[in-house]
C-alpha positions as CSV (number, residue, x, y, z in Angstrom):
1,M,-30.0,-118.1,22.3
2,V,-27.2,-115.8,23.3
3,T,-24.9,-116.5,26.2
4,H,-23.4,-113.4,27.9
5,L,-20.2,-114.0,29.9
6,V,-19.3,-111.9,33.0
7,K,-16.3,-112.6,35.2
8,I,-16.3,-111.5,38.8
9,P,-13.8,-111.9,41.6
10,Q,-13.9,-115.4,43.2
11,N,-14.6,-113.9,46.6
12,R,-17.8,-112.4,45.3
13,V,-19.3,-115.6,43.9
14,G,-20.9,-116.5,47.3
15,V,-22.6,-113.1,47.4
16,L,-23.9,-113.5,43.9
17,I,-25.4,-116.9,44.7
18,G,-26.7,-115.7,48.1
19,P,-27.9,-117.7,51.1
20,E,-29.4,-121.0,49.9
21,G,-29.1,-119.7,46.3
22,K,-31.7,-116.9,46.8
23,T,-29.9,-114.1,45.1
24,K,-29.3,-116.2,42.0
25,E,-32.9,-117.4,42.0
26,E,-34.3,-113.8,42.3
27,L,-32.2,-112.7,39.3
28,E,-33.6,-115.6,37.3
29,A,-37.2,-115.0,38.5
30,R,-37.1,-111.3,37.7
31,S,-35.6,-111.7,34.2
32,G,-36.4,-115.2,32.8
33,C,-32.7,-115.6,32.2
34,R,-30.7,-118.6,33.4
35,L,-27.4,-118.2,35.3
36,R,-24.5,-120.7,35.4
37,I,-21.9,-119.7,37.9
38,D,-18.4,-121.3,38.0
39,S,-17.3,-120.9,41.7
40,E,-13.7,-121.6,40.9
41,S,-13.1,-119.2,38.0
42,G,-15.7,-116.6,38.9
43,E,-17.2,-116.8,35.4
44,V,-20.9,-116.2,35.1
45,E,-22.9,-117.3,32.0
46,I,-26.2,-115.6,31.4
47,E,-28.5,-117.5,29.0
48,D,-31.2,-115.2,27.5
49,E,-33.3,-117.7,25.6
50,K,-36.3,-117.3,27.9
51,A,-35.7,-113.7,29.0
52,F,-39.0,-111.9,29.4
53,E,-37.6,-108.8,27.6
54,P,-34.2,-108.2,25.9
55,I,-33.5,-105.3,28.2
56,L,-33.7,-107.6,31.2
57,T,-30.7,-109.5,30.0
58,L,-28.6,-106.3,30.1
59,K,-30.1,-105.5,33.5
60,V,-29.0,-109.0,34.8
61,R,-25.6,-108.5,33.4
62,D,-25.2,-105.1,35.2
63,V,-26.5,-106.5,38.5
64,V,-23.9,-109.3,38.2
65,R,-21.2,-106.8,37.4
66,A,-22.3,-104.6,40.3
67,I,-22.2,-107.4,42.8
68,G,-18.7,-108.3,41.5
69,R,-17.6,-104.8,42.1
70,G,-18.6,-104.7,45.7
71,F,-22.3,-103.7,45.8
72,S,-24.6,-105.6,48.1
73,P,-27.4,-107.6,46.3
74,D,-30.0,-105.1,47.7
75,H,-28.1,-102.1,46.1
76,A,-27.4,-104.0,42.9
77,F,-31.0,-104.9,42.4
78,R,-31.9,-101.3,42.0
79,L,-30.5,-101.6,38.5
80,F,-33.8,-103.3,37.6
81,Q,-35.5,-99.8,38.0
82,D,-36.0,-97.6,35.0
83,D,-33.4,-95.0,34.3
84,T,-30.9,-96.5,36.8
85,Y,-27.5,-97.4,35.5
86,L,-24.1,-98.7,36.6
87,D,-21.1,-96.3,35.9
88,V,-17.6,-97.5,36.4
89,V,-14.3,-95.5,36.5
90,D,-11.2,-97.7,36.1
91,L,-8.4,-96.0,38.1
92,T,-5.8,-98.1,36.3
93,E,-6.4,-96.1,33.2
94,Y,-4.9,-93.1,35.0
95,V,-2.1,-94.5,37.2
96,G,-1.4,-98.0,35.8
97,K,-1.7,-101.2,37.7
98,A,1.2,-100.7,40.2
99,V,-0.2,-101.5,43.7
100,K,1.5,-98.4,45.3
101,D,0.0,-96.0,42.8
102,L,-3.5,-97.5,43.1
103,E,-3.2,-97.3,46.9
104,R,-2.2,-93.7,46.7
105,V,-5.1,-92.7,44.5
106,R,-7.6,-94.8,46.6
107,A,-6.4,-93.0,49.7
108,R,-6.9,-89.6,48.1
109,L,-10.4,-90.6,46.8
110,I,-11.5,-91.9,50.2
111,G,-9.8,-89.1,52.2
112,P,-9.0,-88.9,55.9
113,E,-11.6,-90.9,57.8
114,G,-13.5,-91.3,54.6
115,K,-14.3,-87.6,54.3
116,T,-13.6,-87.1,50.5
117,K,-15.8,-90.1,49.5
118,A,-18.5,-88.9,52.0
119,E,-18.5,-85.4,50.5
120,L,-18.8,-86.7,47.0
121,E,-21.8,-88.8,48.1
122,Q,-23.4,-85.9,50.1
123,R,-23.1,-83.4,47.3
124,S,-24.6,-85.7,44.7
125,G,-26.8,-88.3,46.3
126,C,-24.8,-91.0,44.5
127,R,-23.1,-93.9,46.3
128,L,-19.5,-94.9,45.5
129,H,-18.0,-98.3,45.8
130,I,-14.2,-98.5,45.5
131,D,-12.7,-102.0,44.7
132,S,-9.4,-102.2,46.5
133,E,-8.2,-105.1,44.3
134,T,-9.1,-104.0,40.7
135,G,-8.9,-100.2,41.2
136,E,-12.5,-99.8,39.8
137,V,-14.9,-97.2,41.2
138,S,-18.6,-97.9,40.8
139,I,-21.1,-95.0,41.0
140,E,-24.6,-95.9,42.0
141,D,-26.9,-93.1,40.7
142,D,-30.5,-94.1,41.5
143,K,-30.7,-91.6,44.3
144,A,-28.7,-88.8,42.6
145,F,-30.3,-85.4,43.3
146,E,-29.9,-84.4,39.6
147,P,-28.7,-86.4,36.6
148,I,-25.9,-83.9,35.9
149,L,-24.5,-84.6,39.4
150,V,-23.7,-88.2,38.3
151,L,-21.4,-86.8,35.6
152,K,-19.9,-84.3,38.1
153,V,-19.0,-87.2,40.5
154,R,-17.5,-89.2,37.7
155,D,-15.4,-86.3,36.6
156,C,-14.3,-85.7,40.2
157,V,-13.2,-89.3,40.4
158,R,-11.3,-89.0,37.1
159,A,-9.7,-85.8,38.2
160,I,-8.4,-87.3,41.5
161,G,-7.2,-90.3,39.4
162,R,-5.3,-87.9,37.2
163,G,-3.4,-86.3,40.1
164,F,-5.6,-83.4,41.3
165,S,-6.1,-82.9,45.0
166,P,-9.7,-83.5,46.2
167,E,-10.0,-79.8,46.9
168,H,-9.2,-78.9,43.3
169,A,-11.3,-81.8,41.9
170,M,-14.4,-80.5,43.9
171,R,-14.3,-77.4,41.7
172,L,-16.1,-79.5,39.1
173,F,-19.3,-79.2,41.1
174,Q,-19.4,-75.5,40.1
175,D,-21.5,-74.5,37.2
176,D,-19.6,-74.2,33.8
177,T,-16.5,-75.9,35.2
178,Y,-15.1,-78.8,33.2
179,L,-12.3,-81.4,33.1
180,D,-10.3,-81.5,29.9
181,V,-7.5,-84.0,29.2
182,V,-4.7,-83.7,26.7
183,D,-3.2,-87.1,25.7
184,L,0.5,-86.6,25.3
185,T,0.9,-89.8,23.3
186,E,-1.0,-88.2,20.4
187,Y,1.8,-85.7,20.0
188,V,5.0,-87.7,20.9
189,G,4.1,-91.3,20.9
190,K,4.5,-93.7,23.8
191,A,8.3,-93.7,24.2
192,V,9.2,-93.0,27.9
193,K,12.0,-90.5,27.1
194,D,9.8,-88.4,24.8
195,L,7.0,-88.3,27.4
196,E,9.5,-87.3,30.1
197,R,10.8,-84.5,27.8
198,V,7.4,-83.0,27.0
199,R,6.2,-83.3,30.6
200,A,9.4,-81.3,31.6
201,R,8.6,-78.6,29.0
202,I,5.0,-78.2,30.3
203,I,6.1,-78.1,34.0
204,G,9.0,-75.8,33.3
205,T,11.9,-74.9,35.6
206,H,10.8,-75.1,39.2
207,G,7.2,-75.4,37.9
208,K,7.2,-72.0,36.3
209,T,5.4,-72.9,33.1
210,R,2.6,-74.8,34.7
211,R,2.2,-72.1,37.3
212,S,2.1,-69.4,34.5
213,I,-0.7,-71.4,32.7
214,E,-2.7,-71.7,35.9
215,E,-2.3,-68.1,36.9
216,A,-3.0,-66.6,33.5
217,C,-6.1,-68.7,32.9
218,G,-7.5,-69.3,36.4
219,V,-7.3,-73.1,36.0
220,E,-5.8,-76.0,37.8
221,V,-3.3,-78.2,35.8
222,S,-2.1,-81.7,36.7
223,I,0.6,-83.4,34.7
224,L,0.7,-87.1,35.3
225,G,1.9,-90.1,33.2
226,K,0.7,-89.7,29.6
227,T,-1.8,-86.9,30.2
228,V,-2.2,-83.2,31.0
229,A,-5.5,-82.5,32.8
230,I,-7.1,-79.1,33.2
231,I,-9.9,-77.9,35.4
232,G,-11.6,-74.6,34.9
233,E,-14.4,-72.7,33.1
234,M,-14.8,-73.5,29.4
235,G,-13.1,-70.4,28.0
236,E,-10.2,-70.6,30.5
237,V,-9.7,-74.3,29.8
238,A,-9.6,-73.7,26.0
239,I,-6.8,-71.1,26.4
240,A,-4.8,-73.4,28.8
241,R,-5.2,-76.3,26.4
242,E,-3.9,-74.1,23.5
243,A,-0.9,-73.1,25.5
244,V,-0.1,-76.8,26.3
245,E,-0.5,-77.7,22.6
246,M,1.8,-74.9,21.6
247,L,4.5,-76.4,23.9
248,L,3.8,-79.9,22.5
249,N,4.2,-78.6,19.0
250,G,7.6,-77.0,19.8
251,A,6.8,-73.4,20.6
252,S,9.4,-71.6,22.8
253,H,8.5,-70.9,26.4
254,G,8.9,-67.2,25.6
255,T,6.3,-67.4,22.9
256,V,3.9,-69.2,25.1
257,Y,4.4,-66.7,28.0
258,K,3.6,-63.8,25.6
259,F,0.5,-65.7,24.4
260,L,-0.7,-66.2,28.0
261,E,-0.1,-62.6,28.9
262,R,-2.2,-61.5,25.9
263,K,-5.0,-63.9,26.8
264,R,-4.9,-62.8,30.4
265,K,-5.6,-59.2,29.4
266,E,-8.4,-60.4,27.1
267,L,-10.0,-62.3,30.0
268,R,-9.8,-59.3,32.3
269,L,-11.4,-57.1,29.7
270,H,-14.1,-59.7,29.2
271,D,-14.7,-59.9,32.9
272,M,-15.1,-56.1,33.0
273,G,-17.6,-56.3,30.2
274,L,-15.4,-54.4,27.8
């Protein structure tokens, strides 16, 4: 027998148990697993000794996680369907755990009167649940119009978390448009002063360098915390990334501007079919 441990917020324990214990009973009846729920700690033990199938243990675990992340039991039980999964984006990976930063990102992700969240759901068929306490965004994909749209929504959420405006993040719904992320710590380590220095190099005086990269390549660039994120078509993103890496490796701004001008001409010729 293997016991799987899942921890959920204390205020979701009652939802997991359900009225007269019905939600817990249904989970056990569908899977053959046995659940032990600690109402004080929020810890849920899933015993799989009598599970009908091994996959059902994982399904139960994901249902428990989904309820813990704000889904209703009715929505969470969809995870028992074939080819239905729980996807989670942790916003704290992008902006840290500071309450103000998380509130700022959540506000952008939800949008005025919920318009940004609604647009993401309408474009994809997915359903988003945003946990105001943990900063986690759960993406329910069982009604997605196409599988690729689940990935598009996830990347839009990641892009907004990395500092892009919702308008720029929505570019990711276009064909052949991608999100690429450069981890600055791979080049200069985690020292705050070094990160500040390289961010300043990439931004440039009054934003000149970032603007030059965006205009030359036709991309959007966001510089936040320990990362530089780029949205654009594959070839454009590759050039923008190369320019960023040149700066990180010590190239002068003049050298990078010449590189960008040369690449801009190449892109124009390519667009003209020459």
